[in-house]
C-alpha positions as CSV (number, residue, x, y, z in Angstrom):
1,M,196.4,116.5,72.6
2,N,196.5,114.6,76.1
3,D,194.2,112.7,78.2
4,E,193.5,115.9,80.6
5,I,191.8,117.0,77.8
6,V,189.1,114.1,78.5
7,E,188.6,115.5,82.0
8,L,188.3,118.9,80.9
9,A,185.5,118.1,78.6
10,A,183.8,116.2,80.7
11,R,183.5,119.6,83.4
12,R,182.4,121.8,80.4
13,P,178.6,123.0,81.3
14,K,176.2,122.8,78.4
15,T,175.2,126.5,78.2
16,F,173.5,127.9,74.9
17,G,175.5,129.8,72.6
18,R,175.4,133.8,72.6
19,R,174.0,135.7,69.8
20,K,175.4,139.3,69.2
21,V,174.4,141.6,66.4
22,T,178.2,141.7,65.3
23,P,179.8,138.3,65.7
24,R,183.4,138.0,67.0
25,A,186.2,135.8,66.0
26,C,189.6,135.4,67.4
27,V,192.5,134.0,64.5
28,A,194.6,131.5,66.3
29,D,197.5,130.9,64.3
30,G,201.5,131.2,65.1
31,K,202.2,132.7,61.6
32,R,201.6,136.6,61.9
33,H,201.0,136.9,58.2
34,L,198.1,134.1,58.1
35,R,196.3,136.0,61.0
36,A,196.7,139.2,59.3
37,F,195.1,137.5,56.1
38,L,192.3,135.5,57.8
39,A,191.4,138.3,60.2
40,E,191.3,140.7,57.4
41,V,188.9,138.0,55.2
42,L,186.6,137.9,58.6
43,E,186.2,141.7,59.0
44,D,185.1,141.6,55.4
45,L,182.4,139.4,56.1
46,G,181.2,141.5,59.3
47,F,183.3,140.0,62.1
48,V,184.9,142.0,64.8
49,T,188.1,139.9,64.9
50,S,191.5,139.5,67.5
51,E,194.2,137.6,67.2
52,C,196.5,135.3,69.1
53,A,199.5,133.5,68.7
54,S,199.8,130.9,71.6
55,A,197.6,129.2,73.9
56,D,198.2,131.6,76.7
57,E,197.0,134.5,74.4
58,L,193.8,132.6,73.7
59,Q,193.1,132.1,77.0
60,T,193.3,135.8,77.8
61,V,191.2,136.6,74.2
62,L,188.4,134.1,75.9
63,T,188.0,135.8,79.2
64,S,188.0,139.4,77.5
65,E,186.8,139.2,74.1
66,L,184.3,136.4,74.3
67,P,184.5,135.4,70.7
68,D,181.7,133.7,68.9
69,L,184.1,131.9,66.5
70,I,187.7,130.7,67.0
71,L,189.5,130.1,63.8
72,L,192.2,127.7,64.3
73,G,195.3,127.8,61.9
74,I,197.1,124.4,61.9
75,S,201.0,124.3,61.9
76,A,202.9,121.5,60.6
77,D,203.9,119.9,63.8
78,G,200.5,119.8,65.3
79,I,201.8,120.4,68.6
80,E,200.1,124.1,68.9
81,P,196.6,122.8,68.1
82,G,196.7,120.5,70.7
83,K,197.4,123.3,73.3
84,F,194.7,125.2,71.6
85,L,192.1,122.9,72.1
86,E,193.1,122.0,75.7
87,T,192.5,125.8,76.5
88,L,188.9,125.8,74.5
89,V,188.1,123.0,76.6
90,R,189.4,124.1,80.2
91,E,187.5,127.6,79.4
92,A,184.4,125.9,78.6
93,F,184.4,127.7,75.3
94,D,180.8,127.3,73.6
95,G,181.2,129.0,70.4
96,K,182.4,127.7,66.9
97,V,185.6,126.0,66.0
98,L,186.5,126.4,62.6
99,A,189.8,124.6,61.8
100,V,192.0,125.7,58.9
101,G,195.0,123.8,57.1
102,A,196.6,122.3,54.1
103,R,194.2,119.9,51.9
104,E,194.6,116.4,52.9
105,S,196.3,117.3,56.1
106,I,196.6,114.3,58.8
107,I,197.0,117.1,61.2
108,V,193.4,118.8,60.3
109,R,192.0,115.7,60.6
110,A,192.8,114.7,63.7
111,V,192.1,118.1,65.4
112,Q,188.7,117.8,64.1
113,Q,188.2,114.4,65.5
114,V,189.6,115.1,69.1
115,G,187.8,118.6,68.9
116,E,184.3,116.8,68.1
117,E,185.2,113.9,70.5
118,Y,185.3,116.6,73.9
119,G,182.5,118.4,72.9
120,L,183.5,121.5,70.9
121,A,181.2,122.8,68.3
122,M,183.8,121.8,65.5
123,L,182.4,123.4,62.1
124,P,183.7,121.4,59.0
125,P,187.4,122.5,58.4
126,L,188.3,124.8,56.1
127,T,191.1,123.9,53.7
128,T,193.9,126.0,51.7
129,P,193.8,127.3,49.3
130,F,190.0,128.7,49.9
131,A,187.6,131.3,48.6
132,A,186.0,134.0,50.6
133,E,182.7,132.7,50.0
134,T,183.4,129.0,51.0
135,L,184.4,130.7,54.5
136,R,181.1,132.7,54.3
137,E,179.3,129.7,54.1
138,R,181.3,127.6,56.8
139,V,180.4,130.8,59.3
140,A,176.9,131.6,57.9
141,M,175.0,130.8,61.0
142,L,177.0,133.4,63.2
143,L,176.2,136.5,60.8
144,P,173.3,138.7,61.7
145,E,170.1,137.7,59.8
146,E,168.9,141.6,59.6
147,P,171.2,144.5,59.1
148,A,172.1,146.4,62.6
149,P,169.9,149.0,63.4
150,S,171.4,152.3,64.3
151,P,173.4,152.5,67.3
152,A,172.8,155.0,70.2
153,V,176.2,156.1,70.4
154,H,177.3,159.9,70.2
155,V,180.5,160.8,68.4
156,G,181.7,162.6,71.9
157,E,181.6,158.9,73.6
158,A,183.2,157.3,70.5
159,L,186.2,160.2,70.6
160,H,186.7,159.5,74.2
161,A,186.9,156.0,74.0
162,G,189.1,155.7,71.2
163,W,186.8,154.0,68.7
164,L,187.2,156.4,65.8
165,E,189.8,155.5,62.9
166,L,190.5,156.5,59.4
167,W,189.9,154.2,56.3
168,Y,191.7,154.9,53.2
169,Q,190.6,154.4,49.6
170,P,192.8,154.9,46.7
171,K,192.5,157.5,44.1
172,I,193.7,156.1,40.7
173,D,195.0,157.9,37.7
174,A,192.4,157.5,35.1
175,R,194.9,157.2,32.1
176,T,197.9,155.1,33.9
177,L,195.7,153.2,36.4
178,I,198.4,153.8,39.1
179,R,197.4,154.9,42.4
180,S,197.8,158.3,43.0
181,G,196.6,159.2,46.5
182,A,193.8,158.3,48.7
183,E,191.0,159.7,50.7
184,A,190.7,159.1,54.2
185,L,187.2,158.3,55.7
186,V,186.4,158.0,59.3
187,R,185.0,155.1,60.7
188,M,183.8,153.9,64.2
189,R,185.3,150.2,65.6
190,H,182.1,150.0,68.3
191,P,183.2,147.0,71.1
192,T,179.6,145.5,70.2
193,W,178.5,146.6,66.7
194,G,181.7,146.4,64.8
195,V,182.8,148.8,62.1
196,V,179.9,151.6,61.8
197,P,179.7,153.8,59.2
198,P,179.9,157.7,59.3
199,A,176.0,158.0,58.3
200,Y,175.5,156.5,62.2
201,F,177.7,158.9,64.3
202,I,178.5,162.2,62.2
203,P,177.3,165.0,64.2
204,E,174.9,167.8,62.9
205,A,176.5,171.2,62.0
206,H,175.8,172.6,65.2
207,D,176.7,170.4,67.5
208,P,179.9,171.5,69.5
209,H,181.5,167.8,68.9
210,L,182.0,168.7,65.2
211,R,184.9,170.8,65.8
212,D,186.3,167.8,68.1
213,L,185.9,165.4,65.1
214,S,187.6,167.5,62.4
215,E,190.7,167.9,65.2
216,F,190.6,164.3,65.3
217,V,190.4,163.6,61.6
218,I,193.4,166.1,60.9
219,E,195.6,164.6,63.9
220,R,195.0,160.7,62.6
221,A,195.5,161.7,58.9
222,V,199.2,162.7,59.8
223,Q,199.8,160.2,62.0
224,D,198.6,157.7,59.4
225,W,200.9,159.7,56.9
226,H,204.0,159.0,58.7
227,Y,202.9,155.3,59.2
228,L,202.5,154.8,55.5
229,L,205.7,156.5,54.7
230,E,207.4,154.0,57.1
231,H,206.0,150.9,55.7
232,Q,205.6,151.7,51.8
233,S,206.3,155.0,50.3
234,P,204.5,158.7,50.5
235,V,200.8,159.2,49.9
236,D,199.1,162.1,48.9
237,L,196.1,162.1,51.3
238,S,192.7,164.0,51.2
239,I,190.6,164.7,54.3
240,N,186.8,165.5,54.5
241,L,186.3,168.6,56.7
242,P,183.1,170.8,57.1
243,A,183.6,174.5,55.8
244,S,182.1,175.5,59.3
245,Y,185.2,174.3,60.9
246,L,187.5,176.2,59.0
247,K,185.7,179.5,60.3
248,E,186.7,178.4,64.0
249,P,189.0,180.7,65.8
250,H,192.7,179.3,65.0
251,A,191.3,176.4,63.1
252,V,193.1,177.4,59.9
253,H,196.4,178.1,61.9
254,D,196.0,175.0,63.5
255,L,195.7,173.1,60.6
256,C,198.7,174.4,58.8
257,R,200.7,173.7,61.8
258,R,200.0,170.4,62.1
259,V,200.8,169.2,58.7
260,P,204.3,167.2,58.1
261,T,207.5,169.4,57.5
262,H,209.1,165.9,56.2
263,P,210.6,166.6,52.7
264,A,208.6,163.4,51.1
265,F,205.2,165.0,51.9
266,G,203.5,165.8,48.7
267,G,200.4,168.0,50.1
268,L,197.1,167.4,51.9
269,T,193.9,167.7,50.2
270,I,190.8,169.2,52.3
271,E,187.5,168.0,50.8
272,I,184.5,169.8,51.3
273,D,180.9,169.3,50.4
274,S,179.6,171.3,47.4
275,E,176.9,172.8,49.0
276,E,178.8,174.4,51.8
277,A,181.7,175.1,49.6
278,I,179.4,177.1,47.3
279,R,177.9,178.9,50.4
280,D,181.1,180.0,51.5
281,L,183.1,181.0,48.5
282,D,184.4,184.1,49.6
283,H,185.5,182.5,53.0
284,L,187.0,179.7,51.3
285,A,188.9,181.9,48.8
286,E,190.8,183.4,52.0
287,V,191.5,179.9,53.4
288,A,192.9,178.7,50.1
289,R,195.4,181.7,50.2
290,E,196.3,180.9,53.7
291,V,197.2,177.1,53.3
292,R,198.5,177.2,49.7
293,L,202.0,178.1,51.6
294,H,201.9,175.0,53.8
295,N,201.1,172.5,50.8
296,I,197.6,172.3,51.4
297,G,194.7,172.5,48.8
298,L,190.9,172.9,49.1
299,S,188.6,170.5,46.6
300,I,185.0,170.2,46.0
301,D,183.2,167.0,47.0
302,N,180.0,165.8,45.8
303,L,179.5,167.9,42.9
304,G,176.4,167.1,40.7
305,A,173.4,169.0,39.4
306,N,174.4,172.0,41.4
307,W,177.6,172.5,38.7
308,P,176.0,175.6,37.4
309,E,176.7,177.6,40.4
310,L,180.3,177.7,39.7
311,M,180.0,179.0,36.2
312,D,181.3,182.6,35.5
313,L,183.2,183.2,38.7
314,G,186.6,184.0,37.0
315,K,188.5,181.7,39.6
316,I,187.7,179.4,42.3
317,P,189.5,178.6,45.1
318,F,189.6,174.8,44.5
319,I,192.8,172.7,43.0
320,K,190.1,169.7,42.2
321,L,186.2,169.1,41.6
322,K,184.7,165.6,42.6
323,A,181.6,164.5,40.7
324,D,179.1,163.3,43.1
325,R,179.3,159.2,43.2
326,H,175.5,159.4,42.1
327,F,176.1,160.8,38.6
328,V,179.3,158.5,38.1
329,T,178.1,154.9,38.9
330,G,176.0,153.8,35.8
331,S,177.3,156.8,33.7
332,G,178.4,154.8,30.9
333,D,174.7,153.7,30.3
334,D,172.9,156.6,31.6
335,R,173.1,159.8,29.1
336,L,171.7,162.3,31.7
337,K,174.4,160.9,34.2
338,R,177.1,161.4,31.5
339,T,175.9,164.8,30.6
340,V,176.5,165.8,34.2
341,C,179.9,164.5,34.6
342,R,180.8,166.3,31.3
343,H,179.7,169.5,32.2
344,I,181.9,168.9,35.7
345,V,184.9,167.9,33.7
346,E,184.7,170.8,31.1
347,L,184.1,173.3,34.2
348,A,187.2,172.0,36.0
349,Q,189.5,172.1,32.7
350,G,188.0,175.7,32.3
351,Y,189.3,176.7,35.9
352,G,192.7,174.8,34.9
353,V,191.7,172.4,38.1
354,G,191.6,168.8,38.6
355,A,188.7,166.5,38.1
356,I,187.7,163.4,40.0
357,A,185.1,160.9,39.3
358,E,184.1,159.2,42.5
359,G,181.8,156.1,42.3
360,V,183.4,153.8,39.6
361,E,182.2,150.8,40.1
362,S,182.2,148.9,36.6
363,R,184.5,148.7,33.2
364,A,181.8,150.9,31.9
365,D,182.1,153.6,34.4
366,L,185.8,153.8,33.7
367,V,185.6,153.7,30.1
368,A,183.1,156.6,30.3
369,A,185.4,158.5,32.9
370,N,188.4,158.3,30.4
371,E,186.2,159.3,27.8
372,L,184.8,162.2,29.5
373,G,188.8,163.5,30.4
374,F,188.5,162.6,34.1
375,D,192.0,162.9,36.1
376,L,191.5,161.1,38.7
377,V,189.1,157.9,39.5
378,Q,188.0,156.1,42.8
379,G,185.5,153.3,43.4
380,F,184.8,149.7,44.5
381,L,186.4,148.6,40.8
382,F,189.6,149.6,42.4
383,G,188.8,149.1,46.2
384,K,186.7,149.5,49.0
385,P,187.6,152.0,52.1
386,M,190.1,149.7,53.8
387,P,191.9,150.1,57.3
388,L,195.2,151.5,57.7
389,K,197.3,148.4,57.9
390,K,195.5,146.8,55.3
391,F,195.8,149.7,52.8
392,A,199.6,149.9,53.4
393,R,200.0,146.4,52.6
394,S,198.1,146.7,49.2
395,A,200.5,147.0,46.2
396,L,201.5,150.3,44.6
397,T,201.7,148.6,41.2
398,R,198.3,146.8,41.2
399,T,195.8,148.3,38.4
400,V,192.4,147.7,38.2
401,L,193.1,144.7,35.3
402,D,194.9,142.9,38.4
403,Q,191.8,143.6,40.6
404,A,188.8,143.3,38.6
């Protein structure tokens, strides 16, 4: 922290802070694992994040990313924070700065004092260990006051720009509470809006980009499977595809050609919405026969009050039936929901296929799912959908009792 900062601070223009729909933050810390952890916490709060490990990288981020917040990790020697502050002053940074370091750290106090003296908008420092709610309180002024409206972005533009990615939600064995696979869910990481859920960009059935989106999901899931194999262990994945895609010329053949040939590949499950699946049972039976030899199975998604339409069919082309979250969440206390779930489990057992409960958000839901006989469960009780790298870091042996 040298005298040059004084001169640089004097030249800083007095500008008004920006206000974006989704705030941006840069985590500046020399330790990779700390950057990853802090970035995850900020993303959970709604920030679009970037990372930098040096003052030179920070300068690049300031000019290209235009962050609203710099979360400044304080190293033990105190040298790098000084360089970070010098860069912030030189680049006339007009956002907020939040220092993070050990409680009672002399360096943290020095960084805070110097930053304030030279005109940086220093937030009250965050001492470790800290709770996510404490961080939220520190950065509350940067979070949008109202939910962001629907972004006017077509899925074709998102595909072309590379904004789409797959997030993963674990599937849990209902009896052992050990992870038993994961569902891939498509998300858009928009440069302005941040992470956008699929309800805002999934195209209609007649949209020609629906095929492009389906092929993206297949290709990315296979790439991610290899990543997970390398970084933790093989994971059985399921993806969501429209039944209409499976009617496209060569679609099924291309699907079979793309699945991994690695001996650790345990299989891929294709989840199809129940309304579509029930309408196309005959065609899906043909698809199921073709993909079975390639270790691919079909599953019904979002099965609810329409379960009677699957009765008395002799056999079905599906390996799993998944109960709609609407009937799973709260089923521990709602007799009607519990009744629908019971029928779905009985239906699955009658056909000799698996039953999945999606939407388990409380211990009561989990108890109900166990009593009803579901084989697999998934829901916020075990974890929200998460980006690939975060999912890969999640512990294989964690159970709901550890996470709740």
